[in-house]
C-alpha positions as CSV (number, residue, x, y, z in Angstrom):
1,M,175.3,70.2,71.9
2,T,173.5,66.8,72.4
3,S,172.8,65.7,76.2
4,D,175.4,64.6,78.3
5,A,173.8,60.9,78.0
6,Q,174.7,61.0,74.3
7,R,177.9,62.7,74.5
8,E,181.1,61.9,76.7
9,L,181.6,65.6,78.5
10,D,185.0,67.1,78.6
11,A,184.1,69.6,81.6
12,V,181.2,70.1,84.1
13,V,181.0,73.5,85.6
14,L,179.3,74.4,88.9
15,G,178.1,77.9,89.7
16,E,175.4,80.6,89.4
17,S,174.5,82.3,86.1
18,M,172.7,85.4,86.4
19,V,170.7,87.9,84.0
20,S,173.0,91.0,83.6
21,L,171.6,94.5,82.8
22,A,174.5,96.8,81.5
23,T,174.5,100.4,80.6
24,P,176.0,101.4,77.3
25,G,178.8,103.8,78.5
26,T,176.8,105.9,81.2
27,R,176.0,106.0,84.5
28,F,172.6,103.8,85.4
29,A,170.7,107.0,86.2
30,A,171.5,108.7,83.0
31,T,171.1,105.6,80.6
32,P,168.2,105.6,78.2
33,S,168.5,101.6,77.8
34,L,170.3,98.7,79.3
35,A,171.7,95.8,77.3
36,V,170.4,92.4,78.6
37,G,172.9,89.4,78.8
38,V,174.0,86.7,81.0
39,A,176.7,86.8,83.4
40,G,178.7,84.9,86.2
41,A,182.0,83.8,86.5
42,E,181.4,79.8,86.0
43,G,178.9,80.4,83.1
44,N,181.7,82.4,81.5
45,V,184.1,79.6,81.9
46,A,181.5,77.0,80.7
47,I,180.9,79.3,77.5
48,G,184.6,79.8,76.7
49,L,185.1,75.9,76.9
50,A,182.2,75.4,74.7
51,R,183.2,77.9,72.0
52,L,186.6,75.8,72.0
53,G,184.7,73.0,71.2
54,R,184.7,71.4,74.4
55,A,181.6,68.9,75.5
56,T,180.7,71.1,78.6
57,S,177.6,71.1,81.0
58,F,176.5,73.3,83.5
59,L,175.5,72.6,86.9
60,G,173.2,75.4,88.6
61,A,169.6,76.6,89.6
62,V,167.5,79.5,88.2
63,G,164.0,80.6,88.8
64,A,160.8,79.8,87.1
65,D,161.1,83.1,85.2
66,P,161.9,84.8,82.1
67,M,165.4,85.4,83.5
68,G,166.0,82.1,84.0
69,E,164.8,81.0,80.6
70,T,167.0,83.5,79.1
71,I,169.8,81.9,81.0
72,R,169.2,78.6,79.7
73,R,168.3,79.7,76.2
74,T,171.8,81.6,75.8
75,L,173.8,78.7,77.4
76,R,172.2,76.2,75.0
77,G,172.8,78.5,72.1
78,E,176.4,78.5,73.1
79,G,176.8,74.9,73.0
80,V,176.6,74.3,76.9
81,D,174.4,71.5,78.0
82,T,171.7,72.5,80.5
83,T,170.5,69.1,81.6
84,H,171.4,69.7,85.2
85,L,170.3,73.5,85.3
86,R,167.5,73.1,87.6
87,T,164.4,75.2,87.8
88,D,163.3,76.5,91.2
89,P,159.8,77.8,91.2
90,A,160.1,79.1,94.6
91,H,163.0,81.4,94.2
92,P,164.0,84.0,91.5
93,T,166.9,84.0,89.1
94,G,170.1,86.1,90.3
95,L,170.4,89.7,88.8
96,M,173.5,91.6,87.9
97,V,173.5,95.4,87.0
98,K,176.8,96.7,85.4
99,E,177.6,100.4,84.9
100,V,180.3,100.7,82.1
101,V,181.1,103.9,81.8
102,G,184.8,103.3,80.6
103,P,187.4,100.7,80.7
104,D,188.7,101.8,84.3
105,D,185.3,102.6,85.4
106,V,182.9,99.7,85.8
107,R,180.6,99.2,88.6
108,V,178.9,96.0,89.4
109,Y,175.9,95.3,91.4
110,Y,174.6,92.0,92.4
111,Y,170.9,91.0,93.5
112,R,171.4,87.4,94.4
113,S,171.1,86.7,98.1
114,T,167.2,85.4,97.5
115,S,168.2,83.8,94.1
116,A,167.4,80.0,93.4
117,F,171.2,79.2,93.5
118,A,171.5,80.8,96.9
119,H,168.7,78.3,98.0
120,A,170.5,75.2,96.4
121,G,171.8,72.3,99.0
122,A,174.3,69.8,98.8
123,D,172.3,67.5,96.5
124,L,172.8,69.8,93.5
125,G,176.8,69.1,93.9
126,A,175.7,65.3,93.6
127,A,173.9,65.9,90.2
128,P,176.7,65.9,87.8
129,P,177.4,63.2,85.1
130,S,180.9,62.0,84.7
131,S,183.4,64.1,83.1
132,R,186.9,64.2,82.6
133,L,187.4,67.7,84.4
134,V,185.4,69.8,86.7
135,H,185.7,73.4,87.6
136,A,184.2,75.3,90.4
137,T,184.9,79.0,92.4
138,G,185.0,80.1,95.8
139,I,182.0,82.3,94.9
140,T,179.6,79.5,95.3
141,A,180.6,78.9,99.0
142,A,180.2,82.6,99.6
143,L,176.6,82.4,98.5
144,G,175.4,80.5,101.7
145,D,175.6,77.3,103.7
146,G,173.5,75.4,101.0
147,P,176.0,76.5,98.0
148,A,178.9,75.7,99.9
149,A,177.7,72.4,100.8
150,A,177.0,72.0,97.0
151,L,180.4,73.0,96.3
152,R,182.0,70.6,98.6
153,T,180.0,67.5,97.3
154,F,180.9,68.4,93.8
155,V,184.5,68.6,94.4
156,T,184.7,65.5,96.5
157,G,182.6,63.5,94.2
158,A,184.5,64.4,91.2
159,K,187.7,63.5,92.6
160,A,186.5,60.1,93.7
161,R,185.3,59.6,90.2
162,G,188.8,60.4,89.0
163,A,188.2,63.7,87.4
164,V,190.6,66.6,87.1
165,V,189.5,69.2,89.5
166,S,189.9,73.0,88.7
167,F,189.3,75.6,91.4
168,D,189.5,79.3,91.1
169,M,189.4,81.1,94.6
170,N,187.7,84.0,92.9
171,L,187.4,86.3,96.2
172,R,184.5,88.5,96.2
173,R,184.7,90.9,98.9
174,R,180.9,91.9,98.7
175,L,179.9,88.5,99.6
176,T,182.6,87.2,102.2
177,T,185.6,87.9,104.1
178,E,189.4,87.1,103.3
179,A,189.6,84.9,106.1
180,D,186.5,83.0,105.0
181,A,187.6,82.6,101.5
182,A,191.0,81.4,102.5
183,R,189.2,78.8,104.9
184,T,187.0,77.7,102.0
185,T,189.9,77.3,99.5
186,R,192.2,75.6,101.9
187,D,189.4,73.1,102.8
188,L,189.4,72.0,99.2
189,L,193.1,72.0,98.5
190,P,193.4,68.2,99.0
191,D,191.2,67.6,96.2
192,V,192.3,70.3,93.9
193,D,194.5,69.5,91.0
194,H,194.7,72.9,89.2
195,L,194.4,76.1,91.6
196,L,193.8,79.4,90.0
197,L,194.0,82.6,91.7
198,S,195.1,86.2,91.3
199,G,198.2,87.7,92.8
200,E,196.2,89.4,95.6
201,E,194.3,86.2,96.2
202,A,197.7,84.3,96.5
203,Q,198.9,86.6,99.2
204,V,195.4,86.3,101.3
205,L,195.7,82.6,100.9
206,T,199.5,82.2,101.8
207,G,200.6,85.7,103.4
208,H,203.0,85.9,100.7
209,A,203.1,89.1,98.7
210,D,205.6,87.6,96.3
211,P,203.8,85.1,94.0
212,H,206.8,82.9,93.6
213,R,206.9,82.3,97.3
214,A,203.1,82.0,97.2
215,M,203.5,79.2,94.7
216,A,206.1,77.5,96.4
217,A,204.0,77.3,99.7
218,L,201.0,76.1,97.9
219,L,202.8,73.4,96.3
220,A,204.2,72.6,99.6
221,D,200.6,72.3,100.6
222,G,200.1,69.5,98.1
223,V,198.7,71.3,95.2
224,P,199.7,69.8,92.2
225,T,199.5,72.9,89.8
226,V,199.2,76.7,90.8
227,V,198.7,79.4,88.4
228,V,198.6,83.1,89.5
229,R,197.1,85.7,87.2
230,L,198.7,89.0,87.4
231,G,196.6,91.1,84.9
232,E,198.7,93.4,82.7
233,E,201.8,91.7,84.1
234,G,200.7,88.4,82.4
235,A,200.6,85.1,84.6
236,M,202.9,82.6,86.1
237,A,202.4,79.0,87.2
238,T,204.4,76.1,88.4
239,D,203.5,72.2,88.8
240,G,206.5,71.6,90.9
241,D,209.0,70.5,87.8
242,A,209.0,73.8,86.2
243,E,208.1,77.5,86.8
244,V,206.8,79.5,83.9
245,E,206.1,83.2,83.4
246,I,204.0,84.5,80.5
247,P,203.5,88.2,79.4
248,A,199.9,89.5,78.9
249,A,198.8,89.3,75.3
250,P,198.4,92.4,73.7
251,A,195.0,94.2,73.7
252,R,192.9,97.1,73.2
253,V,191.2,97.2,76.5
254,V,187.3,97.9,76.7
255,D,186.1,96.1,79.6
256,T,187.8,94.0,81.9
257,V,185.2,92.0,83.5
258,G,185.2,88.4,82.5
259,A,189.2,88.4,81.7
260,G,190.0,86.1,84.6
261,D,187.1,83.5,83.6
262,A,188.4,83.8,79.8
263,F,192.1,83.1,81.1
264,T,190.7,80.0,82.9
265,A,188.8,78.6,79.8
266,G,191.7,79.1,77.8
267,Y,194.1,77.4,80.3
268,L,191.6,74.4,80.8
269,H,191.1,73.8,77.2
270,V,195.2,73.1,76.8
271,V,194.9,71.1,80.1
272,L,192.2,69.0,78.7
273,D,194.5,68.2,75.5
274,G,197.5,67.2,78.2
275,G,199.4,70.2,76.8
276,P,202.4,71.5,78.7
277,L,202.0,74.1,81.4
278,P,203.7,77.1,79.4
279,D,201.2,76.4,76.5
280,A,198.3,76.3,78.8
281,V,199.1,79.4,80.7
282,R,199.8,81.2,77.2
283,S,196.5,80.2,75.7
284,G,194.9,81.5,79.0
285,A,196.6,84.7,78.5
286,W,195.5,85.2,74.8
287,T,191.9,84.2,75.2
288,A,191.5,86.8,78.0
289,A,193.0,89.4,75.9
290,R,190.6,88.8,73.4
291,V,187.6,89.1,75.9
292,V,188.8,92.5,77.4
293,E,188.5,94.1,73.8
294,H,184.9,93.8,73.9
295,H,182.0,94.8,76.1
296,G,180.4,91.9,78.1
297,D,181.8,89.0,80.1
298,Y,182.3,86.7,77.3
299,T,181.3,88.5,74.2
300,G,184.8,88.4,72.7
301,F,185.7,84.9,73.5
302,P,187.0,83.5,70.3
303,P,185.4,80.6,68.4
304,L,187.5,77.5,67.9
305,A,188.3,78.5,64.3
306,E,189.9,81.6,65.4
307,Y,191.9,80.1,68.3
308,E,193.3,77.5,65.9
309,D,194.6,80.3,63.4
310,W,196.1,81.8,66.6
311,R,197.9,78.6,67.5
312,A,198.8,77.7,63.8
313,Q,200.4,81.4,63.6
314,R,202.4,80.9,66.7
315,A,203.7,77.5,65.6
316,T,205.1,79.0,62.1
317,L,206.6,81.7,63.9
318,Q,208.5,79.4,66.2
319,R,209.9,77.2,63.1
């Protein structure tokens, strides 16, 4: 895509993109080769939005190394603007290793504690251009005080500019505790318009195992729209006026990593159109189903033409 200076942005996404090394159906110790790719929750969302035709920019930091260049080239190739993807010559690009043995046997290992993004500060969060929507996740805060400050600056600045703020709690127990993840999320809630989380995360945040009660509690806390992803059980959401429950879309599951990010991109695509909540949740469920049918965090994310075909088929069936 053209740079953000030349094209009005639909979305800016903050986070760490990493190079991934994945095994082709075997344990790492036994694999003869590794598939090189790009991974990271926020980058997955940015790529998903770009594939759906949204003008999207990615805000982050990579090292001055071949891995960082791979990330930059991959994002650009997907149509994501990288004007604000910084290069840090003093620290390396983050790395993720994924053992993919089967659909239910995937192990992920992160090497990111000394990465360029882990050494970012609040100024990174102040860098983004104006956009209609911004998206971030709790992973950023879990990577250190600097990224946490960048996250806060990013969210509050976007809200002050009038952008819609989307936030995914995205609890990672290898990086943080439940208490710290909940605290980070609660600190941001006054500025969040769309809160996305899993059923387990909803319980961590509110203390309610029942997602209906969890959503009600978050509405009472002032969150305008709450979305709870429930995996094979689908998803539910509420905006205070209505509560919707959408079943999971049919899928032949191969690799579930990236499903939540695909849901988020599909959901936000409809949000950007001002569409109704049921349509947004259904869109997220469908894009998530497409991603889990392929190896790779975003490989199976559908292009706009395929997405529009699905919407047209749905419209025909509803007549």
